[in-house]
LOKEFI-562514 format. One record per atom (N, C-alpha, C): x, y, z; residue in one letter. Coordinates in steps of 0.05 Angstrom, whole numbers, padded with zeros to 5 digits, always signed. Layout:
BEGIN
XYZa
...
//
This chain:
BEGIN
-00277-00039-00587m
-00286-00028-00579m
-00279-00013-00625m
-00306+00004-00620s
-00296+00019-00651s
-00293+00051-00645s
-00281+00053-00678l
-00257+00072-00673l
-00274+00099-00683l
-00297+00103-00700l
-00321+00125-00680l
-00334+00135-00673l
-00333+00129-00650a
-00348+00135-00620a
-00322+00169-00611a
-00298+00158-00615p
-00294+00183-00606p
-00294+00212-00634p
-00292+00197-00652v
-00310+00216-00674v
-00324+00234-00661v
-00356+00202-00667a
-00371+00218-00662a
-00372+00245-00633a
-00373+00217-00611a
-00368+00253-00580a
-00347+00266-00591a
-00334+00281-00611v
-00324+00310-00620v
-00340+00321-00633v
-00361+00314-00651q
-00374+00323-00676q
-00397+00330-00652q
-00401+00324-00637a
-00436+00327-00617a
-00424+00335-00591a
-00400+00363-00600a
-00388+00365-00587a
-00405+00399-00589a
-00393+00419-00569p
-00417+00451-00576p
-00392+00467-00590p
-00404+00476-00605p
-00380+00492-00621p
-00361+00511-00599p
-00344+00520-00600v
-00331+00534-00581v
-00326+00569-00600v
-00346+00590-00570p
-00333+00616-00589p
-00319+00633-00602p
-00310+00640-00617p
-00282+00661-00633p
-00276+00666-00605p
-00245+00666-00612v
-00234+00683-00580v
-00230+00725-00598v
-00245+00723-00577v
-00231+00753-00598v
-00210+00775-00593v
-00191+00795-00593q
-00164+00785-00588q
-00168+00831-00570q
-00170+00832-00558l
-00184+00866-00546l
-00156+00872-00543l
-00155+00889-00554t
-00127+00908-00560t
-00120+00914-00529t
-00102+00929-00513p
-00098+00940-00489p
-00109+00957-00473p
-00119+00974-00497g
-00138+01006-00499g
-00171+00979-00480g
-00183+00960-00495q
-00203+00964-00490q
-00198+00932-00471q
-00179+00926-00466v
-00174+00907-00437v
-00172+00931-00414v
-00160+00954-00415a
-00167+00973-00389a
-00189+00975-00379a
-00198+00989-00411f
-00237+00985-00401f
-00247+00975-00385f
-00248+00955-00391m
-00265+00924-00372m
-00253+00926-00345m
-00225+00924-00347q
-00206+00920-00316q
-00226+00951-00304q
-00229+00967-00310v
-00244+01004-00298v
-00285+00987-00291v
-00283+00984-00328e
-00303+00984-00306e
-00323+00956-00304e
-00291+00938-00293t
-00309+00910-00274t
-00316+00922-00254t
-00293+00937-00247r
-00277+00944-00222r
-00309+00978-00204r
-00314+00979-00234r
-00341+00999-00222r
-00374+00983-00227r
-00364+00958-00233i
-00408+00943-00222i
-00402+00938-00200i
-00367+00928-00193e
-00368+00923-00171e
-00367+00926-00151e
-00361+00964-00152e
-00372+00968-00141e
-00393+00993-00131e
-00411+00990-00142n
-00432+00992-00167n
-00454+00960-00137n
-00457+00942-00148f
-00456+00919-00127f
-00455+00930-00099f
-00431+00936-00086v
-00418+00940-00060v
-00427+00968-00051v
-00438+00985-00058q
-00451+01014-00063q
-00490+01010-00051q
-00496+01001-00065k
-00526+00988-00067k
-00524+00956-00041k
-00511+00950-00037v
-00513+00936-00013v
-00518+00939+00008v
-00488+00967+00011m
-00494+00982+00026m
-00523+00992+00038m
-00529+01006+00023s
-00569+01019+00028s
-00578+01002+00015s
-00582+00971+00017i
-00601+00958+00019i
-00613+00945+00058i
-00578+00946+00056t
-00569+00926+00094t
-00569+00957+00119t
-00544+00963+00103g
-00546+00995+00121g
-00510+00975+00145g
-00504+00963+00128a
-00483+00951+00134a
-00454+00977+00124a
-00434+00970+00126t
-00411+00989+00125t
-00395+00979+00093t
-00389+00992+00083h
-00360+00977+00056h
-00358+00951+00069h
-00332+00965+00087d
-00301+00941+00101d
-00329+00911+00104d
-00357+00916+00111q
-00375+00892+00119q
-00376+00879+00086q
-00384+00894+00076v
-00389+00885+00043v
-00379+00872+00028v
-00353+00886+00040l
-00321+00882+00018l
-00311+00848+00043l
-00321+00848+00070r
-00312+00821+00077r
-00329+00790+00066r
-00355+00802+00065a
-00376+00784+00062a
-00373+00770+00031a
-00360+00782+00007i
-00362+00779-00023i
-00340+00757-00013i
-00351+00736-00031p
-00328+00712-00021p
-00317+00718-00042p
-00281+00709-00041a
-00258+00703-00061a
-00261+00704-00090a
-00256+00704-00107k
-00263+00711-00129k
-00242+00674-00127k
-00264+00653-00157g
-00250+00636-00156g
-00253+00614-00126g
-00272+00615-00102r
-00274+00615-00085r
-00298+00594-00090r
-00300+00558-00079l
-00317+00542-00077l
-00331+00556-00056l
-00359+00575-00074t
-00384+00581-00048t
-00412+00582-00069t
-00429+00590-00044d
-00445+00604-00067d
-00443+00631-00051d
-00446+00651-00082r
-00432+00669-00068r
-00467+00688-00052r
-00490+00687-00060l
-00509+00695-00043l
-00525+00679-00011l
-00523+00658-00007p
-00518+00657+00014p
-00504+00658+00033p
-00465+00670+00032r
-00440+00671+00048r
-00451+00705+00051r
-00452+00712+00030i
-00459+00747+00024i
-00491+00745+00051i
-00488+00741+00050y
-00527+00737+00073y
-00524+00738+00099y
-00512+00705+00114s
-00486+00697+00124s
-00477+00717+00132s
-00451+00723+00131s
-00442+00742+00134s
-00445+00775+00142s
-00465+00787+00134l
-00467+00797+00144l
-00490+00798+00166l
-00509+00769+00172e
-00522+00796+00183e
-00503+00786+00218e
-00478+00763+00214r
-00468+00754+00228r
-00453+00784+00239r
-00445+00801+00215d
-00440+00839+00224d
-00458+00835+00234d
-00478+00849+00228l
-00502+00859+00231l
-00514+00849+00256l
-00508+00825+00265k
-00529+00805+00276k
-00554+00814+00286k
-00557+00801+00265a
-00596+00806+00255a
-00604+00797+00233a
-00608+00775+00228p
-00628+00767+00211p
-00633+00787+00181p
-00618+00785+00163l
-00633+00805+00151l
-00661+00792+00135l
-00672+00820+00137s
-00708+00803+00117s
-00714+00791+00097s
-00734+00778+00075v
-00729+00779+00065v
-00735+00789+00034v
-00745+00816+00051e
-00744+00844+00027e
-00714+00837+00019e
-00691+00839+00033q
-00679+00843+00032q
-00653+00836+00017q
-00652+00801+00023q
-00642+00793+00008q
-00642+00803-00015q
-00682+00790-00017g
-00697+00796-00054g
-00687+00815-00071g
-00674+00847-00054l
-00673+00872-00069l
-00630+00865-00076l
-00611+00837-00055i
-00586+00841-00050i
-00589+00812-00088i
-00603+00796-00092f
-00601+00795-00105f
-00619+00789-00132f
-00638+00814-00125a
-00636+00834-00156a
-00612+00842-00168a
-00595+00859-00136a
-00581+00882-00145a
-00549+00849-00148a
-00555+00826-00151d
-00532+00814-00172d
-00534+00806-00192d
-00562+00807-00186g
-00571+00793-00222g
-00569+00811-00241g
-00571+00849-00234e
-00563+00861-00246e
-00534+00875-00252e
-00509+00849-00225r
-00478+00857-00236r
-00476+00829-00250r
-00489+00815-00257k
-00489+00788-00274k
-00478+00804-00283k
-00514+00808-00303q
-00516+00813-00322q
-00499+00842-00332q
-00488+00864-00324a
-00459+00888-00337a
-00446+00868-00343a
-00429+00852-00326l
-00405+00840-00321l
-00398+00815-00350l
-00425+00809-00347k
-00433+00791-00379k
-00439+00799-00417k
-00449+00832-00401e
-00443+00844-00430e
-00420+00863-00439e
-00396+00858-00413l
-00370+00882-00413l
-00361+00872-00430l
-00354+00846-00449p
-00332+00834-00460p
-00337+00849-00500p
-00363+00850-00496a
-00380+00866-00532a
-00362+00887-00522a
-00388+00913-00502q
-00376+00924-00499q
-00345+00946-00505q
-00317+00921-00498a
-00306+00937-00499a
-00296+00922-00542a
-00312+00903-00536a
-00299+00885-00571a
-00305+00924-00597a
-00331+00932-00570a
-00335+00956-00584a
-00322+00966-00577a
-00311+00995-00564k
-00303+00998-00566k
-00257+01013-00584k
//
């Protein structure tokens, strides 16, 4: 076994992005904005499906849960509403989730700029 193999593996690893230290104010901004983004998603799903706030919250899997988010939301809402979601409704929820993901992705840069 060659000693060069582990070195080559380390060199081939992708660069690690720099760790950004946020101030307490920036962390608070991120927390508030995260809640706003998530609530905006809930409101959109409510308007798309006619579900209640509680029904939508129950449909969203807990953070860190190993499940596919959108299929879980669709099936839970269909169960609660006792009717299948249309392809159009699923597409609108998919788009709303994409907007949510993009907003959350942009949030650290926004916080760092504050």
